[in-house]
DRENTIVO-788925 format. One record per residue: y, x, z of N, C-alpha, C in turn; residue number from 1; residue in one letter. Coordinates in nm, 4 decimals, m for minus. Layout:
REM DRENTIVO-788925
+----------+----------+----------+----------+----------+----------+----------+----------+----------+-----+---------+
:      n.v :      n.u :      n.w :     ca.v :     ca.u :     ca.w :      c.v :      c.u :      c.w : num : residuo :
+----------+----------+----------+----------+----------+----------+----------+----------+----------+-----+---------+
:        Y :        X :        Z :        Y :        X :        Z :        Y :        X :        Z : NUM :       A :
...
+----------+----------+----------+----------+----------+----------+----------+----------+----------+-----+---------+
This chain:
REM DRENTIVO-788925
+----------+----------+----------+----------+----------+----------+----------+----------+----------+-----+---------+
:      n.v :      n.u :      n.w :     ca.v :     ca.u :     ca.w :      c.v :      c.u :      c.w : num : residuo :
+----------+----------+----------+----------+----------+----------+----------+----------+----------+-----+---------+
:  m0.1199 :   0.0829 :   0.0000 :   0.0000 :   0.0000 :   0.0000 :   0.1248 :   0.0863 :   0.0000 :   1 :       E :
:   0.2236 :   0.0381 :  m0.0707 :   0.3480 :   0.1113 :  m0.0836 :   0.4225 :   0.1238 :   0.0495 :   2 :       Q :
:   0.4010 :   0.0331 :   0.1440 :   0.4769 :   0.0337 :   0.2685 :   0.4043 :   0.1042 :   0.3825 :   3 :       F :
:   0.2847 :   0.1529 :   0.3580 :   0.2022 :   0.2101 :   0.4642 :   0.2686 :   0.3281 :   0.5341 :   4 :       A :
:   0.3439 :   0.4086 :   0.4618 :   0.4042 :   0.5277 :   0.5212 :   0.5435 :   0.5017 :   0.5784 :   5 :       K :
:   0.5950 :   0.3819 :   0.5587 :   0.7274 :   0.3478 :   0.6116 :   0.7215 :   0.3258 :   0.7615 :   6 :       E :
:   0.8337 :   0.3493 :   0.8255 :   0.8486 :   0.3087 :   0.9654 :   0.8885 :   0.1617 :   0.9662 :   7 :       R :
:   0.8552 :   0.0885 :   1.0698 :   0.8988 :  m0.0514 :   1.0758 :   1.0511 :  m0.0610 :   1.0674 :   8 :       P :
:   1.0986 :  m0.1596 :   0.9944 :   1.2430 :  m0.1795 :   0.9793 :   1.3050 :  m0.2183 :   1.1127 :   9 :       A :
:   1.4266 :  m0.1724 :   1.1331 :   1.5050 :  m0.2103 :   1.2509 :   1.6263 :  m0.2886 :   1.2011 :  10 :       R :
:   1.6492 :  m0.4028 :   1.2598 :   1.7612 :  m0.4866 :   1.2188 :   1.8488 :  m0.5191 :   1.3390 :  11 :       A :
:   1.9786 :  m0.5287 :   1.3132 :   2.0738 :  m0.5645 :   1.4180 :   2.1986 :  m0.6239 :   1.3536 :  12 :       A :
:   2.2656 :  m0.7089 :   1.4265 :   2.3959 :  m0.7590 :   1.3862 :   2.4986 :  m0.6758 :   1.4620 :  13 :       I :
:   2.5887 :  m0.6108 :   1.3861 :   2.6937 :  m0.5271 :   1.4447 :   2.8242 :  m0.5578 :   1.3720 :  14 :       K :
:   2.9324 :  m0.5134 :   1.4307 :   3.0621 :  m0.5267 :   1.3638 :   3.0755 :  m0.4152 :   1.2609 :  15 :       R :
:   3.1285 :  m0.4511 :   1.1456 :   3.1496 :  m0.3552 :   1.0369 :   3.2735 :  m0.4003 :   0.9596 :  16 :       H :
:   3.3697 :  m0.3130 :   0.9484 :   3.4957 :  m0.3468 :   0.8812 :   3.5584 :  m0.4734 :   0.9401 :  17 :       N :
:   3.5483 :  m0.4862 :   1.0721 :   3.6116 :  m0.5968 :   1.1432 :   3.5371 :  m0.7279 :   1.1418 :  18 :       G :
:   3.4141 :  m0.7300 :   1.0893 :   3.3387 :  m0.8559 :   1.0820 :   3.1926 :  m0.8308 :   1.1161 :  19 :       A :
:   3.1208 :  m0.9356 :   1.1574 :   2.9773 :  m0.9178 :   1.1811 :   2.9053 :  m0.8809 :   1.0521 :  20 :       P :
:   2.8081 :  m0.7929 :   1.0641 :   2.7300 :  m0.7504 :   0.9477 :   2.5863 :  m0.7276 :   0.9900 :  21 :       A :
:   2.4971 :  m0.7462 :   0.8964 :   2.3562 :  m0.7167 :   0.9187 :   2.3333 :  m0.5690 :   0.8881 :  22 :       L :
:   2.2754 :  m0.4995 :   0.9831 :   2.2368 :  m0.3605 :   0.9617 :   2.0847 :  m0.3543 :   0.9593 :  23 :       F :
:   2.0313 :  m0.2914 :   0.8568 :   1.8877 :  m0.2663 :   0.8487 :   1.8702 :  m0.1157 :   0.8393 :  24 :       I :
:   1.7956 :  m0.0628 :   0.9344 :   1.7761 :   0.0825 :   0.9427 :   1.9106 :   0.1546 :   0.9411 :  25 :       N :
:   2.0047 :   0.1036 :   1.0216 :   2.1380 :   0.1608 :   1.0412 :   2.2283 :   0.1552 :   0.9187 :  26 :       D :
:   2.1914 :   0.0788 :   0.8174 :   2.2729 :   0.0647 :   0.6966 :   2.3245 :  m0.0794 :   0.6864 :  27 :       Q :
:   2.4561 :  m0.0974 :   0.6671 :   2.5078 :  m0.2345 :   0.6514 :   2.4543 :  m0.2977 :   0.5232 :  28 :       P :
:   2.4195 :  m0.4236 :   0.5344 :   2.3657 :  m0.4988 :   0.4204 :   2.4415 :  m0.6309 :   0.4105 :  29 :       R :
:   2.4452 :  m0.6913 :   0.2936 :   2.5081 :  m0.8238 :   0.2842 :   2.4362 :  m0.9228 :   0.3768 :  30 :       P :
:   2.5149 :  m1.0019 :   0.4431 :   2.4588 :  m1.1022 :   0.5349 :   2.4265 :  m1.2291 :   0.4556 :  31 :       L :
:   2.3431 :  m1.2107 :   0.3541 :   2.3019 :  m1.3192 :   0.2654 :   2.1502 :  m1.3129 :   0.2552 :  32 :       V :
:   2.0878 :  m1.4293 :   0.2670 :   1.9424 :  m1.4360 :   0.2520 :   1.9067 :  m1.5564 :   0.1663 :  33 :       M :
:   1.8009 :  m1.5400 :   0.0919 :   1.7461 :  m1.6511 :   0.0147 :   1.6478 :  m1.7244 :   0.1032 :  34 :       Y :
:   1.6780 :  m1.8497 :   0.1344 :   1.5887 :  m1.9343 :   0.2129 :   1.4985 :  m2.0079 :   0.1145 :  35 :       R :
:   1.3807 :  m1.9556 :   0.0995 :   1.2881 :  m2.0070 :  m0.0014 :   1.2371 :  m2.1454 :   0.0344 :  36 :       A :
:   1.2365 :  m2.2315 :  m0.0648 :   1.1793 :  m2.3645 :  m0.0469 :   1.0599 :  m2.3854 :  m0.1384 :  37 :       T :
:   1.0338 :  m2.2885 :  m0.2246 :   0.9216 :  m2.2992 :  m0.3181 :   0.8149 :  m2.1962 :  m0.2842 :  38 :       L :
:   0.6963 :  m2.2233 :  m0.3294 :   0.5847 :  m2.1313 :  m0.3116 :   0.6171 :  m1.9986 :  m0.3811 :  39 :       D :
:   0.6246 :  m1.8880 :  m0.3058 :   0.6588 :  m1.7598 :  m0.3671 :   0.5497 :  m1.7048 :  m0.4580 :  40 :       P :
:   0.4328 :  m1.7654 :  m0.4540 :   0.3226 :  m1.7200 :  m0.5378 :   0.3288 :  m1.7871 :  m0.6758 :  41 :       I :
:   0.3969 :  m1.9012 :  m0.6845 :   0.4078 :  m1.9717 :  m0.8121 :   0.4979 :  m1.8931 :  m0.9074 :  42 :       S :
:   0.4829 :  m1.9191 :  m1.0358 :   0.5671 :  m1.8528 :  m1.1358 :   0.7141 :  m1.8821 :  m1.1103 :  43 :       D :
:   0.7454 :  m2.0076 :  m1.0798 :   0.8858 :  m2.0426 :  m1.0575 :   0.9391 :  m1.9776 :  m0.9289 :  44 :       Y :
:   0.8579 :  m1.9766 :  m0.8249 :   0.8989 :  m1.9101 :  m0.7011 :   0.9266 :  m1.7624 :  m0.7238 :  45 :       G :
:   0.8407 :  m1.6959 :  m0.7970 :   0.8608 :  m1.5540 :  m0.8280 :   0.9855 :  m1.5341 :  m0.9143 :  46 :       R :
:   1.0112 :  m1.6282 :  m1.0052 :   1.1316 :  m1.6213 :  m1.0879 :   1.2573 :  m1.6276 :  m1.0003 :  47 :       H :
:   1.2599 :  m1.7203 :  m0.9041 :   1.3761 :  m1.7318 :  m0.8161 :   1.3965 :  m1.6047 :  m0.7336 :  48 :       L :
:   1.2880 :  m1.5499 :  m0.6827 :   1.2983 :  m1.4240 :  m0.6076 :   1.3571 :  m1.3155 :  m0.6964 :  49 :       I :
:   1.3125 :  m1.3087 :  m0.8210 :   1.3638 :  m1.2052 :  m0.9115 :   1.5127 :  m1.2244 :  m0.9385 :  50 :       S :
:   1.5601 :  m1.3477 :  m0.9422 :   1.7030 :  m1.3717 :  m0.9630 :   1.7845 :  m1.3180 :  m0.8449 :  51 :       Q :
:   1.7366 :  m1.3401 :  m0.7240 :   1.8068 :  m1.2876 :  m0.6070 :   1.7992 :  m1.1347 :  m0.6057 :  52 :       F :
:   1.6838 :  m1.0813 :  m0.6365 :   1.6680 :  m0.9356 :  m0.6459 :   1.7680 :  m0.8777 :  m0.7447 :  53 :       R :
:   1.7755 :  m0.9375 :  m0.8616 :   1.8637 :  m0.8868 :  m0.9666 :   2.0106 :  m0.8999 :  m0.9293 :  54 :       D :
:   2.0421 :  m0.9936 :  m0.8400 :   2.1797 :  m1.0104 :  m0.7926 :   2.2103 :  m0.9174 :  m0.6754 :  55 :       A :
:   2.1112 :  m0.8387 :  m0.6340 :   2.1331 :  m0.7446 :  m0.5248 :   2.1113 :  m0.8026 :  m0.3861 :  56 :       G :
:   2.0561 :  m0.9227 :  m0.3813 :   2.0236 :  m0.9850 :  m0.2523 :   1.8783 :  m0.9519 :  m0.2221 :  57 :       V :
:   1.8567 :  m0.8742 :  m0.1184 :   1.7204 :  m0.8312 :  m0.0841 :   1.6752 :  m0.8860 :   0.0505 :  58 :       H :
:   1.7465 :  m0.9865 :   0.1001 :   1.7079 :  m1.0528 :   0.2240 :   1.6493 :  m1.1889 :   0.1930 :  59 :       G :
:   1.5359 :  m1.2187 :   0.2545 :   1.4662 :  m1.3440 :   0.2287 :   1.4232 :  m1.4056 :   0.3609 :  60 :       Y :
:   1.4233 :  m1.5389 :   0.3644 :   1.3772 :  m1.6124 :   0.4821 :   1.2591 :  m1.6998 :   0.4412 :  61 :       A :
:   1.1409 :  m1.6390 :   0.4278 :   1.0238 :  m1.7183 :   0.3895 :   0.9815 :  m1.8117 :   0.5019 :  62 :       P :
:   0.9216 :  m1.9207 :   0.4613 :   0.8776 :  m2.0257 :   0.5524 :   0.7255 :  m2.0226 :   0.5576 :  63 :       Y :
:   0.6696 :  m2.0080 :   0.6769 :   0.5242 :  m2.0108 :   0.6910 :   0.4857 :  m2.1204 :   0.7896 :  64 :       V :
:   0.3774 :  m2.1875 :   0.7603 :   0.3302 :  m2.2984 :   0.8431 :   0.2162 :  m2.2496 :   0.9323 :  65 :       A :
:   0.2417 :  m2.2456 :   1.0613 :   0.1420 :  m2.1968 :   1.1562 :   0.0139 :  m2.2788 :   1.1514 :  66 :       L :
:   0.0272 :  m2.4098 :   1.1306 :  m0.0913 :  m2.4966 :   1.1326 :  m0.1911 :  m2.4626 :   1.0224 :  67 :       D :
:  m0.1451 :  m2.4012 :   0.9140 :  m0.2350 :  m2.3663 :   0.8030 :  m0.3201 :  m2.2427 :   0.8344 :  68 :       K :
:  m0.2833 :  m2.1695 :   0.9383 :  m0.3518 :  m2.0436 :   0.9710 :  m0.4250 :  m2.0473 :   1.1053 :  69 :       C :
:  m0.4039 :  m2.1494 :   1.1826 :  m0.4574 :  m2.1614 :   1.3183 :  m0.5845 :  m2.2448 :   1.3093 :  70 :       W :
:  m0.6979 :  m2.1799 :   1.3049 :  m0.8239 :  m2.2462 :   1.2717 :  m0.8999 :  m2.3019 :   1.3915 :  71 :       T :
:  m0.8653 :  m2.2601 :   1.5118 :  m0.9317 :  m2.3075 :   1.6325 :  m0.8690 :  m2.2399 :   1.7527 :  72 :       G :
:  m0.9095 :  m2.2784 :   1.8729 :  m0.8519 :  m2.2150 :   1.9917 :  m0.8710 :  m2.0626 :   1.9870 :  73 :       P :
:  m0.7605 :  m1.9916 :   1.9814 :  m0.7654 :  m1.8453 :   1.9778 :  m0.8166 :  m1.7881 :   1.8467 :  74 :       G :
:  m0.8246 :  m1.8705 :   1.7415 :  m0.8785 :  m1.8246 :   1.6125 :  m0.7753 :  m1.8462 :   1.5025 :  75 :       K :
:  m0.7593 :  m1.7432 :   1.4189 :  m0.6554 :  m1.7467 :   1.3160 :  m0.7077 :  m1.6826 :   1.1885 :  76 :       Y :
:  m0.6546 :  m1.7307 :   1.0779 :  m0.6793 :  m1.6691 :   0.9482 :  m0.5412 :  m1.6499 :   0.8841 :  77 :       N :
:  m0.4927 :  m1.5279 :   0.8824 :  m0.3568 :  m1.4986 :   0.8378 :  m0.3475 :  m1.4736 :   0.6873 :  78 :       W :
:  m0.4520 :  m1.5011 :   0.6120 :  m0.4539 :  m1.4738 :   0.4679 :  m0.3362 :  m1.5385 :   0.3944 :  79 :       R :
:  m0.3068 :  m1.6650 :   0.4223 :  m0.1990 :  m1.7355 :   0.3537 :  m0.0635 :  m1.6709 :   0.3838 :  80 :       L :
:  m0.0386 :  m1.6385 :   0.5085 :   0.0869 :  m1.5724 :   0.5456 :   0.0972 :  m1.4375 :   0.4747 :  81 :       V :
:  m0.0115 :  m1.3610 :   0.4776 :  m0.0117 :  m1.2308 :   0.4109 :   0.0202 :  m1.2459 :   0.2622 :  82 :       D :
:  m0.0429 :  m1.3424 :   0.1968 :  m0.0195 :  m1.3634 :   0.0533 :   0.1250 :  m1.4012 :   0.0260 :  83 :       E :
:   0.1816 :  m1.4878 :   0.1097 :   0.3195 :  m1.5302 :   0.0892 :   0.4163 :  m1.4131 :   0.1052 :  84 :       Q :
:   0.4024 :  m1.3379 :   0.2112 :   0.4958 :  m1.2283 :   0.2352 :   0.4802 :  m1.1177 :   0.1315 :  85 :       L :
:   0.3575 :  m1.0908 :   0.0940 :   0.3342 :  m0.9895 :  m0.0094 :   0.3912 :  m1.0335 :  m0.1440 :  86 :       R :
:   0.3963 :  m1.1635 :  m0.1707 :   0.4532 :  m1.2128 :  m0.2969 :   0.6014 :  m1.1768 :  m0.3072 :  87 :       A :
:   0.6749 :  m1.1890 :  m0.1983 :   0.8166 :  m1.1481 :  m0.2001 :   0.8281 :  m0.9994 :  m0.2318 :  88 :       Y :
:   0.7477 :  m0.9210 :  m0.1641 :   0.7560 :  m0.7755 :  m0.1797 :   0.7053 :  m0.7284 :  m0.3156 :  89 :       L :
:   0.6156 :  m0.8035 :  m0.3766 :   0.5677 :  m0.7677 :  m0.5102 :   0.6790 :  m0.7837 :  m0.6134 :  90 :       A :
:   0.7633 :  m0.8858 :  m0.5959 :   0.8735 :  m0.9092 :  m0.6884 :   0.9931 :  m0.8212 :  m0.6529 :  91 :       V :
:   1.0190 :  m0.8051 :  m0.5243 :   1.1339 :  m0.7259 :  m0.4792 :   1.0874 :  m0.6221 :  m0.3772 :  92 :       D :
:   1.0535 :  m0.5026 :  m0.4220 :   1.0067 :  m0.3983 :  m0.3299 :   1.1116 :  m0.3543 :  m0.2280 :  93 :       P :
:   1.2386 :  m0.3949 :  m0.2482 :   1.3449 :  m0.3630 :  m0.1526 :   1.3701 :  m0.4769 :  m0.0543 :  94 :       D :
:   1.2820 :  m0.5751 :  m0.0529 :   1.3012 :  m0.6947 :   0.0290 :   1.2818 :  m0.6671 :   0.1779 :  95 :       A :
:   1.3570 :  m0.7443 :   0.2573 :   1.3375 :  m0.7537 :   0.4023 :   1.3248 :  m0.9019 :   0.4339 :  96 :       Y :
:   1.2389 :  m0.9335 :   0.5304 :   1.1979 :  m1.0714 :   0.5549 :   1.2321 :  m1.1167 :   0.6956 :  97 :       L :
:   1.3003 :  m1.2284 :   0.7054 :   1.3305 :  m1.2944 :   0.8317 :   1.2480 :  m1.4227 :   0.8300 :  98 :       D :
:   1.1326 :  m1.4202 :   0.8935 :   1.0296 :  m1.5225 :   0.8737 :   1.0552 :  m1.6463 :   0.9607 :  99 :       V :
:   1.0551 :  m1.7621 :   0.8946 :   1.0640 :  m1.8905 :   0.9631 :   0.9219 :  m1.9405 :   0.9869 : 100 :       L :
:   0.8874 :  m1.9643 :   1.1123 :   0.7523 :  m2.0074 :   1.1466 :   0.7577 :  m2.1536 :   1.1913 : 101 :       V :
:   0.6942 :  m2.2395 :   1.1138 :   0.6906 :  m2.3826 :   1.1477 :   0.5872 :  m2.4046 :   1.2576 : 102 :       R :
:   0.6375 :  m2.4421 :   1.3733 :   0.5527 :  m2.4558 :   1.4914 :   0.5033 :  m2.5991 :   1.5083 : 103 :       L :
:   0.4210 :  m2.6408 :   1.4149 :   0.3544 :  m2.7708 :   1.4228 :   0.2050 :  m2.7409 :   1.4334 : 104 :       V :
:   0.1369 :  m2.8033 :   1.5287 :  m0.0043 :  m2.7697 :   1.5491 :  m0.0950 :  m2.8224 :   1.4381 : 105 :       P :
:  m0.2101 :  m2.7601 :   1.4257 :  m0.3103 :  m2.8102 :   1.3323 :  m0.3728 :  m2.9398 :   1.3859 : 106 :       P :
:  m0.4405 :  m3.0112 :   1.2983 :  m0.4970 :  m3.1412 :   1.3369 :  m0.5941 :  m3.1297 :   1.4533 : 107 :       S :
:  m0.6719 :  m3.0206 :   1.4606 :  m0.7665 :  m3.0083 :   1.5715 :  m0.6940 :  m3.0040 :   1.7061 : 108 :       W :
:  m0.5722 :  m2.9494 :   1.7108 :  m0.4972 :  m2.9419 :   1.8368 :  m0.4513 :  m3.0819 :   1.8768 : 109 :       W :
:  m0.4022 :  m3.1595 :   1.7801 :  m0.3633 :  m3.2980 :   1.8082 :  m0.4805 :  m3.3754 :   1.8672 : 110 :       F :
:  m0.5978 :  m3.3600 :   1.8061 :  m0.7161 :  m3.4330 :   1.8509 :  m0.7603 :  m3.3900 :   1.9904 : 111 :       E :
:  m0.7460 :  m3.2630 :   2.0227 :  m0.7879 :  m3.2117 :   2.1532 :  m0.6879 :  m3.2431 :   2.2647 : 112 :       A :
:  m0.5629 :  m3.2754 :   2.2294 :  m0.4578 :  m3.2930 :   2.3304 :  m0.3732 :  m3.4185 :   2.3055 : 113 :       H :
:  m0.4348 :  m3.5362 :   2.2944 :  m0.3544 :  m3.6556 :   2.2647 :  m0.2522 :  m3.6866 :   2.3743 : 114 :       P :
:  m0.2781 :  m3.6460 :   2.4958 :  m0.1861 :  m3.6737 :   2.6071 :  m0.0633 :  m3.5825 :   2.6059 : 115 :       E :
:  m0.0617 :  m3.4841 :   2.5190 :   0.0487 :  m3.3871 :   2.5145 :   0.1531 :  m3.4201 :   2.4084 : 116 :       E :
:   0.1386 :  m3.5372 :   2.3438 :   0.2294 :  m3.5724 :   2.2349 :   0.3582 :  m3.6361 :   2.2871 : 117 :       M :
:   0.4609 :  m3.6293 :   2.2036 :   0.5864 :  m3.6983 :   2.2316 :   0.5567 :  m3.8477 :   2.2401 : 118 :       V :
:   0.6191 :  m3.9137 :   2.3357 :   0.6101 :  m4.0587 :   2.3472 :   0.7483 :  m4.1154 :   2.3134 : 119 :       R :
:   0.7489 :  m4.2206 :   2.2348 :   0.8744 :  m4.2815 :   2.1928 :   0.9031 :  m4.4045 :   2.2772 : 120 :       Y :
:   1.0315 :  m4.4278 :   2.3077 :   1.0723 :  m4.5369 :   2.3956 :   1.0410 :  m4.6737 :   2.3369 : 121 :       A :
:   1.0521 :  m4.6877 :   2.2078 :   1.0353 :  m4.8201 :   2.1464 :   0.8915 :  m4.8519 :   2.1089 : 122 :       T :
:   0.8098 :  m4.7479 :   2.0897 :   0.6720 :  m4.7709 :   2.0478 :   0.6012 :  m4.6363 :   2.0371 : 123 :       S :
:   0.4716 :  m4.6366 :   2.0562 :   0.3933 :  m4.5165 :   2.0302 :   0.3399 :  m4.5153 :   1.8876 : 124 :       D :
:   0.3800 :  m4.6168 :   1.8090 :   0.3382 :  m4.6243 :   1.6693 :   0.4055 :  m4.5122 :   1.5902 : 125 :       Q :
:   0.3240 :  m4.4294 :   1.5271 :   0.3757 :  m4.3242 :   1.4410 :   0.3999 :  m4.3876 :   1.3049 : 126 :       I :
:   0.5234 :  m4.3809 :   1.2569 :   0.5552 :  m4.4541 :   1.1354 :   0.6055 :  m4.3681 :   1.0211 : 127 :       D :
:   0.5980 :  m4.2377 :   1.0366 :   0.6615 :  m4.1578 :   0.9328 :   0.6100 :  m4.0148 :   0.9318 : 128 :       S :
:   0.6153 :  m3.9541 :   0.8150 :   0.5998 :  m3.8093 :   0.8027 :   0.7364 :  m3.7439 :   0.7986 : 129 :       N :
:   0.8407 :  m3.8258 :   0.7915 :   0.9780 :  m3.7786 :   0.7866 :   1.0192 :  m3.7353 :   0.9273 : 130 :       D :
:   1.0719 :  m3.6150 :   0.9389 :   1.1094 :  m3.5628 :   1.0706 :   1.2152 :  m3.6490 :   1.1390 : 131 :       E :
:   1.2867 :  m3.7336 :   1.0636 :   1.3866 :  m3.8217 :   1.1238 :   1.3224 :  m3.9471 :   1.1827 : 132 :       A :
:   1.1965 :  m3.9703 :   1.1516 :   1.1271 :  m4.0880 :   1.2014 :   1.0397 :  m4.0541 :   1.3205 : 133 :       G :
:   0.9549 :  m4.1475 :   1.3573 :   0.8615 :  m4.1239 :   1.4681 :   0.7409 :  m4.0504 :   1.4119 : 134 :       R :
:   0.7306 :  m3.9241 :   1.4446 :   0.6224 :  m3.8403 :   1.3937 :   0.5359 :  m3.7924 :   1.5093 : 135 :       V :
:   0.4146 :  m3.7600 :   1.4779 :   0.3221 :  m3.7066 :   1.5772 :   0.3565 :  m3.5589 :   1.5995 : 136 :       L :
:   0.4046 :  m3.5274 :   1.7190 :   0.4408 :  m3.3908 :   1.7534 :   0.4105 :  m3.3672 :   1.9009 : 137 :       R :
:   0.3778 :  m3.2440 :   1.9363 :   0.3591 :  m3.2143 :   2.0780 :   0.4927 :  m3.2196 :   2.1516 : 138 :       P :
:   0.4873 :  m3.2615 :   2.2754 :   0.6084 :  m3.2672 :   2.3559 :   0.6546 :  m3.1259 :   2.3915 : 139 :       S :
:   0.7845 :  m3.0988 :   2.3816 :   0.8350 :  m2.9686 :   2.4273 :   0.8111 :  m2.9471 :   2.5767 : 140 :       P :
:   0.7854 :  m3.0557 :   2.6505 :   0.7577 :  m3.0456 :   2.7937 :   0.6111 :  m3.0115 :   2.8225 : 141 :       A :
:   0.5285 :  m3.0081 :   2.7205 :   0.3859 :  m2.9841 :   2.7388 :   0.3572 :  m2.8372 :   2.7693 : 142 :       S :
:   0.3070 :  m2.8106 :   2.8879 :   0.2696 :  m2.6733 :   2.9249 :   0.1544 :  m2.6238 :   2.8380 : 143 :       A :
:   0.0606 :  m2.7135 :   2.8043 :  m0.0522 :  m2.6742 :   2.7186 :  m0.0018 :  m2.6309 :   2.5810 : 144 :       A :
:   0.0929 :  m2.7079 :   2.5240 :   0.1474 :  m2.6732 :   2.3929 :   0.2214 :  m2.5398 :   2.3981 : 145 :       W :
:   0.3074 :  m2.5238 :   2.4969 :   0.3847 :  m2.3993 :   2.5061 :   0.2926 :  m2.2792 :   2.5231 : 146 :       R :
:   0.1868 :  m2.2932 :   2.6001 :   0.0910 :  m2.1836 :   2.6182 :   0.0188 :  m2.1535 :   2.4871 : 147 :       K :
:  m0.0370 :  m2.2558 :   2.4244 :  m0.1169 :  m2.2351 :   2.3030 :  m0.0326 :  m2.1852 :   2.1857 : 148 :       D :
:   0.0854 :  m2.2459 :   2.1647 :   0.1686 :  m2.2016 :   2.0526 :   0.2232 :  m2.0619 :   2.0795 : 149 :       V :
:   0.2496 :  m2.0295 :   2.2068 :   0.2936 :  m1.8939 :   2.2397 :   0.1866 :  m1.7909 :   2.2061 : 150 :       G :
:   0.0625 :  m1.8247 :   2.2358 :  m0.0483 :  m1.7338 :   2.2026 :  m0.0641 :  m1.7195 :   2.0512 : 151 :       E :
:  m0.0511 :  m1.8304 :   1.9789 :  m0.0649 :  m1.8259 :   1.8322 :   0.0475 :  m1.7436 :   1.7701 : 152 :       A :
:   0.1693 :  m1.7638 :   1.8159 :   0.2822 :  m1.6902 :   1.7610 :   0.2699 :  m1.5414 :   1.7936 : 153 :       W :
:   0.2271 :  m1.5111 :   1.9157 :   0.2038 :  m1.3712 :   1.9540 :   0.0976 :  m1.3087 :   1.8646 : 154 :       T :
:  m0.0091 :  m1.3830 :   1.8358 :  m0.1157 :  m1.3314 :   1.7488 :  m0.0620 :  m1.3039 :   1.6084 : 155 :       A :
:   0.0256 :  m1.3918 :   1.5582 :   0.0855 :  m1.3702 :   1.4259 :   0.1681 :  m1.2414 :   1.4247 : 156 :       L :
:   0.2522 :  m1.2238 :   1.5235 :   0.3358 :  m1.1033 :   1.5292 :   0.2494 :  m0.9788 :   1.5451 : 157 :       I :
:   0.1484 :  m0.9863 :   1.6291 :   0.0584 :  m0.8712 :   1.6458 :  m0.0123 :  m0.8385 :   1.5146 : 158 :       Q :
:  m0.0528 :  m0.9404 :   1.4409 :  m0.1151 :  m0.9166 :   1.3104 :  m0.0170 :  m0.8457 :   1.2172 : 159 :       H :
:   0.1065 :  m0.8952 :   1.2112 :   0.2057 :  m0.8349 :   1.1217 :   0.2350 :  m0.6893 :   1.1586 : 160 :       M :
:   0.2181 :  m0.6557 :   1.2837 :   0.2404 :  m0.5166 :   1.3258 :   0.1281 :  m0.4240 :   1.2795 : 161 :       E :
:   0.0186 :  m0.4811 :   1.2282 :  m0.0961 :  m0.3989 :   1.1855 :  m0.1067 :  m0.3839 :   1.0338 : 162 :       T :
:  m0.0250 :  m0.4582 :   0.9581 :  m0.0356 :  m0.4537 :   0.8122 :   0.0888 :  m0.3871 :   0.7532 : 163 :       V :
:   0.0740 :  m0.3160 :   0.6430 :   0.1883 :  m0.2427 :   0.5872 :   0.3098 :  m0.3306 :   0.5573 : 164 :       P :
:   0.2901 :  m0.4496 :   0.4998 :   0.4022 :  m0.5364 :   0.4644 :   0.4727 :  m0.5916 :   0.5872 : 165 :       W :
:   0.4084 :  m0.5884 :   0.7014 :   0.4730 :  m0.6308 :   0.8251 :   0.5907 :  m0.5427 :   0.8631 : 166 :       G :
:   0.5956 :  m0.4231 :   0.8094 :   0.7068 :  m0.3319 :   0.8391 :   0.8375 :  m0.3806 :   0.7782 : 167 :       K :
:   0.8311 :  m0.4766 :   0.6875 :   0.9512 :  m0.5312 :   0.6255 :   0.9984 :  m0.6608 :   0.6923 : 168 :       R :
:   0.9306 :  m0.7035 :   0.7979 :   0.9748 :  m0.8209 :   0.8727 :   1.0826 :  m0.7758 :   0.9707 : 169 :       V :
:   1.2013 :  m0.8362 :   0.9591 :   1.3127 :  m0.7979 :   1.0464 :   1.3441 :  m0.9046 :   1.1504 : 170 :       I :
:   1.2774 :  m1.0192 :   1.1432 :   1.3044 :  m1.1231 :   1.2421 :   1.2059 :  m1.2370 :   1.2318 : 171 :       G :
:   1.2013 :  m1.3144 :   1.3403 :   1.1145 :  m1.4319 :   1.3495 :   1.1985 :  m1.5483 :   1.3998 : 172 :       W :
:   1.1835 :  m1.6628 :   1.3362 :   1.2560 :  m1.7826 :   1.3768 :   1.1596 :  m1.8982 :   1.3933 : 173 :       H :
:   1.1680 :  m1.9643 :   1.5068 :   1.0883 :  m2.0854 :   1.5281 :   1.1566 :  m2.2014 :   1.4573 : 174 :       A :
:   1.0782 :  m2.2813 :   1.3877 :   1.1295 :  m2.4051 :   1.3317 :   1.0255 :  m2.5133 :   1.3544 : 175 :       C :
:   1.0666 :  m2.6360 :   1.3440 :   0.9816 :  m2.7480 :   1.3858 :   0.9674 :  m2.8471 :   1.2768 : 176 :       Y :
+----------+----------+----------+----------+----------+----------+----------+----------+----------+-----+---------+
């Protein structure tokens, strides 16, 4: 792998020329990132990445779904995440990644912990897949959810610390 000999990237927000700036490996970079909404493995997704690359934007905020990789209690298959992140780097070898991790549990977790779900005041009827509606989600007050998702997220970060492309991850963001 091309990144195997690199040191892990270091990122920080610092003042530069009187304004906040993103520094990667002590070098100021444009504080612009492409927040991908398309599959980076698709032809169109790769095309969009190449447009940002060609414009000199080498910061990306890929979106990964934890539920697609969390196969059972304490069990994970990071293949999909690896493929997604490597797709950015294949198109833009100068890319740095600020990864958005969607913290929604897999179906097996919902089934194992029905008492840990959000309860709605008007009804427990789940009526939507739209995040603005009543959706099936674990309660933020659930100690079981916070413990399990914390372990899963830790496992993801630990995995990324062992693979060459993980050296290009400069941040992690929880999203719901």
